[in-house]
N, C-alpha and C positions, 0 to 999 in steps of 0.2 A: 309206667302203668303198673299197676298192682295186679298179679297174676292170679290170684285167687278172684271169688266173686262174692258176695253178699244176697241172698236168695230175699226176694222183696215179698211183701204180702199186698194184694191187691183186692181194693171193693170197688165195685161196680154199683151205682145207683142210677135205677131204670132197669126194665126188662121190655123196652119199646124195639119198633124197627131197629134202629140203626146198633141197638144191643146183639138182637138173636133173631132178627128178620120177622117180628110179629107182625101178622098181615099180608106177609108174601112167602112164596115157595123157597125163599133163600133163608140163611142165618146170620143176617147182619154184618157186621164189621168187628165189632168189640169183642164179642164171644169168640170167634175165630183167632182173632189175634192174641187175646190172653190164654185162650187154649193151647195154641202153639208156641207160646212162650213158655207155659207149663210143661207142655213135652221136652224141652230143652234142659228142663230143671231148675231154671232161674226164679220160678216164682214157688213160694212156699205154701202161702194160705189164700183162699179164694173166697169172697164176702160177697153177697149179691143183695141189694136191699131193694123193694118195691111198696108202690101204695098200698097193694093189697095183696093177700096170702093167693087169692085167685091168679093174680097173674103170673105166679110159678107154675100153673098147670100147661100154658104155653111155653115157659121158658124152659122146664124140665124134658117137654117132648121135643124141642129144639136140641138140648144140650144132648140128649140121647141119640138123636140122630147123627149129631156132630162126632160124639166119641168113638161111633160106628166108621163114621167118615175118616176121621185121624188116628183112628187105632189106638187110642188113650181114654183112660177114664179119669174125669177131674172132678174130686170131690168139692162141694162147696156148702157155706153156711148160708141160711138165708134170714133175713129179717123184712117183717113187714110192717106198714103204717100202722093195720088193726092188730098190733102184735100185745095190745091188752096194757102197756107202760104208759105213763104221763108224757115221756118223751116222744119226738117221732121217730119211726123206724129206723129211718137214717143216721138220725143222732145216736140212736144204739149201736147202730153197725160200725159207727166212725169210732166210738168208744172201744170196741171190741176187736180194733184191728190192731194188731201188733207191730211194732215197728221193725223195720224200716217200712213205711206202709205207703202205698200209692192210689188215690181216688178217682176213678172215672165218672166223670158226674154227665148222665145223657137223660135229661128231663127237661119238662116243660121252660122255656125260656125265663120265666117269671119266678123261678125257683134256683136257678143256676147260683145268685149271689149270696142268697142264706144259708145254701147247701156247702158253697166254697168256703163261704167265713166259717162255718162249723169244721170243716176239714182242716184249714188251717190252724184254727185254735188247738185241734190236738195234735199239732205237729206233724200233718200229713201232707205230701205233694200233690198237687192237684191237675188233673186236666179235664176241661170243660167242653163238649162237645158244643161249637160254634150255635150261637154268639156267644161271647163270654158273658154279657148281661144287657138291659136295655138302654142303660143309663151312663153318662161319664162318671156323675158322683159314685154309682155303686161298683165303678172297675176301680177309681180311684182308692178307693176304701180297700179292694181286694189287692191292689197292688200295692199298699202300705201294710194291710195286714202280713202279707206274702214276706216283705223285706223284715218285719218285726221279729216275723216265727222263724225267720232263716228257711222257709221252705220254697219249694220250685211251684210256679205256676204256669200253667200252658194252655193253650186252646186248640182244639181239635180243626184246624185248618188244612186239610189234607192236599188240596188244589196246590199248596204250594210245591209239593212233591210229584207233582204230575209233569212227566218229561215236555209234554205239550207246553205248559206254562214256564217250566225251567228254560224252555228253549226262546220262548216269549223273553224273558229277561234276559237272557243273553245276548239276543238279538237287539234290544234297546240299549243293552251296555255297550255293545260294539259300535252303536252309532251307524249301522250300516242302513236304516231307515232315515237318520235324521232324528230331529228332534220331536216327540209327539205333538200331535195336533189333536186329536180325540182318539176316545177310546169308544166301540159300541158293543154291549152285550147283551145277548136273549138269553133268558134262561126260564125254563116253566116246566112244570110237574102236571101229572095225570090229576083228574077232579078227584079220585079214589083217595088223595092224601088229606084234604081238608074236610071232605064229607065222611070219612070213614076213620082211616088211620090216625089224624089227628083229632078227631071230633070231639072228645072232651076239653079241650083245651085252646082250641084252633082261634077262637074269639079274644084269646089273650096274647096273640103275636099277630102277625101280618107276614103277608108272603114274601116282601123285601127283608124284613127282620130275620125270617125262616132261611129264606135262599138267596138274596140277593145281597147278602153281607159276605158271601164268598167271593165275589168279585170285586165288592167294595175293598176287602182285604188283598185280593189278588193285585189289583191296582196300585196299592201300597206298597206290596212287596215286590213288584217288578220295578216301581219307579222311585220309592222312599220321598215320594210327593205326598205334602200335606193339603188336605181340602179348604178352600178359602171359603166357599158359600155354595148353597144348593138349595133346589127346590124337588118337590116331589108331588104327584098327582097320582089319582088312582078312581078305579072303577068299581061299584058295587050292582051286580046284577043277578048274573047266576045262583050265586051261593047265599044272596038275599033271596031268592025264590026259594030255596031250599031251607029259608029258616036259618042261615049260618051266617051272624052278622060280621063278615069281614070283608076284605077287598079280593074281587076276582084277578084285579092286575094293579099293579104300581109301577110307574115310570119314574126316575130318578135323574136328574140332572144336576151333575157335580163338576164345579169349576176349583180346579187343583192350582196349588202355588209350585212349579212356576211359571203357569200360563197353557194348560191343556184342560181338555173337559172330556168328562166321559157321560154317558147315557147308558143306566141298565134297567134293562126293560124284563119285569118278570110276570108270572101269571101262574095259578096252578089250577088251570080249568081245562088242561088240554083233555082230549077223548081217551076214556079208559084202554081202547084200544089200540093206544099208541105203541110203537114198537120197542121205545124205551120208555124208562120211568122218568127220563130228564132230557128236555130238548135243551141244547145250552153251544154259543158259539161266542167268540168273542174275536171283534176286529180292532186293529190299530193303525192308525193313518200318521204317518209321519211326515217331516219335510222331502225326504229322498225317497220313500217308499211306502210300503205296507206289510203288514203280516194279518194272515187270516188263520184261526182256529176254530174247525169244526170239532167242537169236543163230544159231539152224541155219535157223528158217523166215525168210527175207528176202522172201517173197513171189514168188519165181521157181522153177516146178517145169517141167521138161522131161522128156516123156514120150516114147519111140522105140522102134520094133521093136528096134534094134541097142543101144540103151543102157538100157531099161529106164525106171526112174523115178529123175530125178536132183532133187535138191535144190540148187539152185545158188545160193553167195553171191556176187553179183556185185561185192561191194565190197572183197574180200578180194585176189585176184590173178587178174584175167581180163583176155584181149586183146580190145582194140577196135579196129576199122578208125578210122583219123583221116580223116574225108569230104574233109576241105581237101589235105592232104599226101599220101593214099592210104596211109600207111604205118600197120602195125599197131603199136599201144601196149599193153603191159601197164598196166593201172591199178589201185591198189586200196590199202588200208592195209597190207597185205603188202609190195608194192613200197616203198611209202613208206618204210617203217622201214628198209630197207636203204640207200634213194636219200639217206636223211636223215644217215645216219651218213657215207657217202661226200660227202656234201656239207659236213659239219662238218667232216671230214679237210682237205678242200680248203680251207674258211677258216682252218683253222691253219696249213696251209703257204703262204697269201698273207699270214700275219700280222693279219688281222683278229679272230681269237680266240684266247686260250687253252685249253689244255685243261680249267682251271679254271672256264672263262665257262658250261660246260654242266652242272656242279652245278646239280641243284635244276630244271634244265628237261627234263632227257635221263635215259633209264635207264642212269646211269653203274655203274661196278663199286661206289661207295659206295652208290648208291641200290639196288643189288640185293642189301645185306646182310639186309634183312628178309625177303624172298623165300627167300634160302638158308637162314636161321635158321631157317624155317618148314621147307623141305626137310629140314634136318638133325633138326629137332624130331620130324617124324614120321616119321623111320626110327628115332631113339631109342624114340620110345613104340609102335611097333612090335616092336621087337627084346625090349621088357620087359614085356608081356602087357598092351598101351594103356593103361600107366601116365600120368598127367598129367606132363608136359614143362613146364620154367619158363624164361623167359628173363631176364638180370639187364639191367643199364642199357645193355651193351656187346652183347647180342643174344646173348651166351653162353648154349648151350643145356645145363639140367642137369635131374637126375630129384631130387627132393625128399626 
């Protein structure tokens, strides 16, 4: 291994909830991860691109608070969509990003493919916050483009780093519960997500594409099985009454080869007073046992006059005070997912690894084909009266 290291340059596209905690009391996941990596001296320049210059008002406020919390100052350059140029702001930002460059995309799903293509064309490594994109055709184009350009493309599937899910994978690999017969998943979020946080673009996605894709990827990750056929059904009630044209809830049934099934139930109309942003659990029934994982109830409940009842996940993305250094550090599998990508890019810049090295050990663009196919299949089934949708050997989605 090379003992020295190359500082990398980072572009964040997007200034929303997952980047900096917009619409929440927190600070997101991407910004804390990048700032912590900057604090170690591993990042040279940071650029942030957003659709509107106005969005930087919230971003700057979050950044100032984080700088105080983390005890550092992190300068950055900003690019906005309405910057007055003939190109998109994110394209100008990509063009300005020095090598070695890493681009993190956290924007509406429909923009992922075009933004990733622009970054790849500039020779930049890319991390896309799930889902990769809505269709297999787009995903295959991204895979080919990344291979041709010799760059690294990955998807931010942080649930792969959750210890509960690593335990699930190890349990299945050990054979202690026998062959899996079925998986049952329930995953939901508060009404404020579609009605407020994502209101500008919620009609361009659906709850399964946004949320259920996590567990579609998880089931593939822990089994390496491939989908054979699937169907989806959904309900439009409360959100339609609010003038929001998308599904309240979607239920997906998938048959996997070699012969087990999964049901993934998703909604985003939980009461806003819910103690956790997400309610989530997964159960696996095997021929010799079962594993149940409540991924909401992590055993930490905070009750206060100001905050009410809060179910806290201390393992995802939480600030902790380092007793020795007195510095605040964010820890958890959410932070780890971003940091892992930045470390991977650094290792490529140093010449320690090639992008091909990460196939099979990271959620690369190629590895995300399965979850992308399931996302596309769910929409195709919903658009065709919940008919069965099938997958060929290349994961192309079709009606029988």
